[in-house]
C-alpha positions as CSV (number, residue, x, y, z in Angstrom):
1,M,36.0,47.2,66.5
2,T,35.1,44.8,63.7
3,T,36.9,41.5,63.2
4,T,36.1,39.3,60.3
5,T,36.6,35.5,60.1
6,E,35.7,33.2,57.3
7,N,32.0,32.9,58.0
8,V,31.2,35.4,60.8
9,E,31.5,39.1,61.4
10,T,31.7,40.2,65.0
11,H,30.6,43.7,66.0
12,E,31.1,45.2,69.5
13,G,27.9,44.9,71.5
14,G,26.1,42.8,68.8
15,P,25.6,39.2,67.8
16,D,27.7,37.4,65.3
17,H,26.4,37.4,61.7
18,P,27.4,35.6,58.6
19,T,29.4,37.4,56.0
20,D,28.1,38.2,52.5
21,A,30.1,35.3,51.1
22,K,28.3,32.9,53.4
23,Y,24.9,34.2,52.2
24,I,26.1,33.7,48.6
25,R,27.0,30.1,49.3
26,V,23.6,29.6,50.9
27,A,21.9,31.0,47.8
28,I,23.9,28.7,45.6
29,V,22.9,25.7,47.7
30,L,19.2,26.7,47.5
31,G,19.5,27.2,43.8
32,I,21.0,23.7,43.3
33,V,18.2,22.1,45.4
34,T,15.6,24.1,43.4
35,A,17.2,23.0,40.1
36,L,16.9,19.4,41.4
37,E,13.3,19.9,42.2
38,V,12.6,21.2,38.7
39,A,14.6,18.4,37.2
40,T,12.2,15.8,38.8
41,Y,9.6,17.1,36.2
42,F,11.8,15.9,33.3
43,V,12.9,12.5,34.8
44,H,10.4,9.6,35.1
45,I,10.3,8.7,38.8
46,P,7.7,6.5,40.3
47,G,5.0,8.4,42.2
48,A,5.8,7.4,45.8
49,L,9.6,8.1,45.3
50,L,8.9,11.4,43.5
51,I,6.7,12.6,46.4
52,T,9.3,11.5,48.9
53,L,12.1,13.2,47.1
54,L,10.2,16.4,46.7
55,M,9.1,16.4,50.4
56,V,12.7,15.9,51.6
57,M,13.9,18.7,49.4
58,M,11.1,20.9,50.6
59,V,11.9,20.3,54.3
60,F,15.6,20.9,53.6
61,K,14.9,24.2,51.9
62,F,12.5,25.3,54.6
63,F,15.1,24.7,57.4
64,Y,17.9,26.2,55.4
65,V,15.9,29.4,54.6
66,A,14.6,29.6,58.2
67,A,18.0,29.1,59.7
68,W,19.9,31.5,57.5
69,F,17.6,34.2,56.2
70,M,15.3,34.3,59.2
71,H,18.3,34.2,61.5
72,L,17.0,31.3,63.6
73,R,20.6,30.2,64.1
74,F,21.2,33.3,66.1
75,D,17.8,33.6,68.0
76,S,16.3,31.7,70.9
77,P,15.8,28.0,70.5
78,L,12.1,28.6,71.2
79,F,11.7,30.2,67.8
80,T,13.2,27.2,66.1
81,K,10.9,24.9,68.0
82,F,7.9,26.9,66.8
83,F,9.1,26.6,63.2
84,V,9.8,22.9,63.5
85,T,6.3,22.3,65.1
86,G,4.7,24.2,62.2
87,L,6.6,22.3,59.6
88,V,5.8,18.9,61.2
89,L,2.1,19.7,61.4
90,A,1.9,21.0,57.9
91,T,3.7,17.9,56.6
92,L,1.4,15.6,58.5
93,V,-1.7,17.4,57.2
94,Y,-0.3,17.2,53.6
95,G,0.5,13.5,54.1
96,V,-3.0,12.7,55.4
97,L,-4.7,14.6,52.5
98,L,-2.4,13.0,50.0
99,T,-3.4,9.5,51.2
100,V,-7.1,10.5,51.2
101,F,-6.9,11.5,47.6
102,E,-4.6,8.7,46.5
103,F,-6.1,5.7,48.3
104,W,-9.7,6.5,49.5
105,T,-11.2,8.1,46.4
106,K,-10.3,5.2,43.9
107,G,-12.8,2.5,43.4
């Protein structure tokens, strides 16, 4: 027996999964955030603010893609912790290297 709600389809013996309409909304949100990222190229934004904006959008998109298309919302919380740990480490490494090239090589 299959019942359909606004965002979730339930199948007997299986987990709940989003409907196609929900995936389309997720794709639209990702498209809008990507358009905002591209738009930063055409707008003059100071360097520190630009990097901060792009990093925030990057983190948002990472979590959104991981949650919906990698089905982390429906899996064990352990998998989410692995992805969060990887993202935090990658962001820290990027931030350290960015400061190295920005502050320590001038002069």
